[in-house]
N, C-alpha and C positions, 0 to 999 in steps of 0.2 A: 505667665503663671507664676505663681509666688512660689518665693523658696521652699517647696519639700509640701508644695500646695498649703502652706499656712494661711489661715484668712478664707480659705476657699471651699463654699458651702456645697454640699450636691441636692440632689432634687428634692430630698427633705429638709436641706436646711439645717444640716448637719454639718459641723468642719466635715473634711474629707481626711480622709485617709491620709498618714502623713507619711510621703512619700516620692520620689522621683520615679519619674517617666519617663525618659527620653525615648527617642526613634530608634536606638540601641542597646540602651540603661535601661537597665533598673532598678535601686535602692531604696530597699525600705526593712526595715523592723525585723523582720519577721525571714524574709527572703535572703537577705541579705545581699553582696552587690550580682549583679548578674550583667550579661549581654544578650539581647535577643532583636532577632528579627524575622520577620513574617512575608508569606508570599501565598498567592491564592492563583491554583490553576484546574480548571476543570471543572469549579464545584469544592477542590478539596483544601480547605486551609489548611499551611502548613508552617507550621510555628520551632523558630531552634531555640532552645535556652543553656546556657553553657550549664548552669544548675541545674534545670531539670530535664534535661534530655529533648529530643524527638516527638512532636507532637501531628498526627494527622488529625482532623475534625471535619465532621459537617452535617448539616442538618439536615435530620431525618424527617422532622413533620413541624409543625410550626409548634415553638416550645421546647423540641425536642432534636437533642443532637448526640450523633456520638463521636467517639474519638477513638483512635490507637494512639500510645505514649511509651513510648521505649517497652515495646512488646507487651503492651497492658490496655484492655479494652479499656473503655468510660463507656455509660449511656450517664444522660444527666435530662431530666425533664422538669420544669417547672409550671403549675397550672392553678387557676382561681385566682380568690381577690389575696388582699394580704391575710387579711381575718382567719382565712383556713385554706392556705398554698399546699396541695399535692405535688411533693417530691420524688421524682420517680430515677430510680439509678437502677444495676442491676445485681445490688442486695435485697432489693424490694423498692416498696413503695412507706412514705415518710408523711405527715401532715405537720406543716410547722405556720407559726403567726409571726409577724409583722409587730414590732412594734418600737416606739420613739428613739429606742436606744439599738439596736438590730433584731436578731430575730431570733424565740423559743423552738427549738424544733421536739414536740411533744413525744414522738412516739422513738427515741433516736438523741437525749438533751447532749451527749457528744458532740449533735452537728449542731448546737447551737453557737449563735453567732454576737457579740459584742461591740459597740465603738462607740469611745467617750473620747472629745477633747481629739476626734480623728488615731486614737490608738484604738488599732484593732487587734478583739481576744474571738480566739477559739477552742471549742473544747469544755471539758467540765467547768472548768472557771467562767467561762461565760456563760453556762445553764444555770450554773448558782447566781451568779451576776444578775439573768431574769429574773430568776423566781425572784430575789430580794427586790426586784425593781416592783414586779407585780405585785409581790405582799406587798409593797410602799402605795400604790397605787391603789390595791382593793382598801389598805386603813385611812387615805384621804379621801378615798369616796366614801364609805362609810362617814368620814367626819363632816364632810361636806353635807349627806343629808341629815345627819343629827342635826346640823347645825339650822338648817335649810327649815327643818319643822319646829324646833327651839324659835327661830325667827318668825314661823304661821305663830306661833303659839302668843307670840310674840304682841307682834299685828292684830292677830284678831282680838286680844285682852284692851290692847292698846283701842282696837273700832270702839270697845263699849266703856271707854271714857264717858265723864261728862264732862259737858262743858264750865260747869260749876257755876253758872249766871244764878244767881238767887230771887226772888221774889221784887224783890226790894231793888233790884238793879235793873227789872227791864221795866218796871211800873213808867217812873219816869219820863223814860225812854218814848213808852208809846202814848202817855198820855201830852206829849210836846209834840208828838207826830199830827193827832187827831184834830190835839188844839190849832196847831199851822193848819191844818186843813178845812179849821169850820164843819168839822163835821162834829152832826151831835148822833152817837150811835143809840141812846136812850129811846130816839124815833123809827131807830129802824126794826120791821118789824121778826120776832123769832127769827121766824126760820131761814131767814136771809145772814141773821148774825150765823146758827148754825152752817148753814151754807157755806161762808167764810173761812168760819175751823176747818172743816174738811177740804178745805184748797190749800190753806195756809200749812197743816197738816201732812198733805198726803205731796204735794207740788213742791211748794218752797220746801218741805221739811226733808225731802228730795234732791234738791236743786235746781228742778224746773219751773219755771216762770210760765209754761202754759197747764192748762188743764186733759190731760191726756187722757182719758180714763183704760183706756188698752194696758197702757205700756204701764199703766198705776198698780194693773191687777184686778180692778172694778168689773166684776159682773156688766154685758150688759142689758140695760134699763127694760123690763117691760111692761110693767104700770103705769098707768098714769102720771101717779104720786112718784114713781123711781124720773119717770122724764122731767118732769118740772122740777124736780131738784137737783137732777144732772144740768139741764139750765142755772139752777139758780148758782151752783157753786161757776158755772164758766162766765156768769157776769162777776161772780163776786171776786172771783181771782181776775178777773182784767179791773175792776178797781180797787183791788187791792194793789196789785201790780204798779196798778199808776200813785198809789200814796205812796209805796216806799221809793220806785224812783226810782234814785242811783243808786241805794242802799237797801235792794231786793235782796243785796246776795250777802247786806251784814245782818248776823245772827243777833243780835243785841236788837236791833229793830224792828223786824220777823217777832222776836219772841214780844217785842212790847206792842203790837200791831194786835197780836196775838190776843195777850193780856188783855187788853181793850174788850175784844170782842167779846172775850169768854167775862167779865165781869159785867159786861152789859146780859148778857142771855143767862147767866146767875140768877143775876136780880129779879129776876121775873119765871125763874123755872121753881119747880121744889126739888127734894133732895132724888126724887123714885128717877128724875127726867134727867138731869144732872149725872148722876151713875150710870144709866142707861146711855147718856150722850157722851160720857167718856168711855163706854167699854167699845161703842160707837166709833168713836175717833180711834182710840185704842186697833181694831179691827183694818180699819181702813189703812192704817199705818203698814200694819201686818200683811197687806192683802198681795204686793209684790217683794216680797222679801224679809229680810229682818231689818226690825228698823234702825234707824243711822243713828248717829250721837246725837244731831240735831231733833228727830224727831225725839228722842228715847226725853230730853231737856223737854220740848212743846210733853209730852205726858205727865211728865213730872209736874209740870207746872200748872197742866188744866186741874190734874187732881188734889193738887196745894189751893186754884182756887173755887172749883167747887168744893171743897171741902167731903172729898170723895177718900177713905182710905181701905185700899182692897189690893193686893198683891196684884201685879201686871202681868201679864200673860208671856214666856218670853225672857224675862228676868232672873 
């Protein structure tokens, strides 16, 4: 045991009350110096104290104690949780709440207590300190909520930022990849090119390398044409992932391949088809939720490649 319990912690991790409690001697700031002795006989606790006199006590029921001290009857009961503890005494019932610095009595504030750095106080001063603490905690909690909300707004705004990649930056990357693979996109059917674009904007645009229609929010195909398009997208996706290989997570490489497919498709389509294609690709992006940063970039670049000028829904 340390001197006056300095450095010792209670069950809540706080400094214990600064006092000395020996077998017969007790020294504290509020109680002064007193000699005490305790015995138990026939279920009755008998305590003698040179400062407070003689006390007889026993347990009436769980958490309930009755006592006689110097001819004065005492009834004490404690029930419930720390958040709302019911206190029973001969003068009535009160409700208190335990806090990190003590307890505040809501019915009789004068019975509140505070313990700071091992120094314990009771009464009105303790009640005032408890109220100050509660107000401070309420203010701190409100500030945390405000800053949390501001952080959420910042994150939301940040999530809508663009990668800032221009068409002139992605074009040479795409050309180099396609030339390295010795692929002639001008010989690919328009349907396959469009299927490849759908895979890129829906799957790769969300960081996925496999085409999973259910996860991408796409409805189950109903017609033979829809089934054929789904098969085309699956095949095209496997081929494109193979083209990208280790660069499948590189936005610049992904956008480069997309640019090459879009240019090849635009070369054999009229303005009406390109507008419808862009709208369809944008709808596919939104099928599973708000567009990602990469999908925003994809739609912007596709609008530039297709030379389509319109406001994209969701911006």
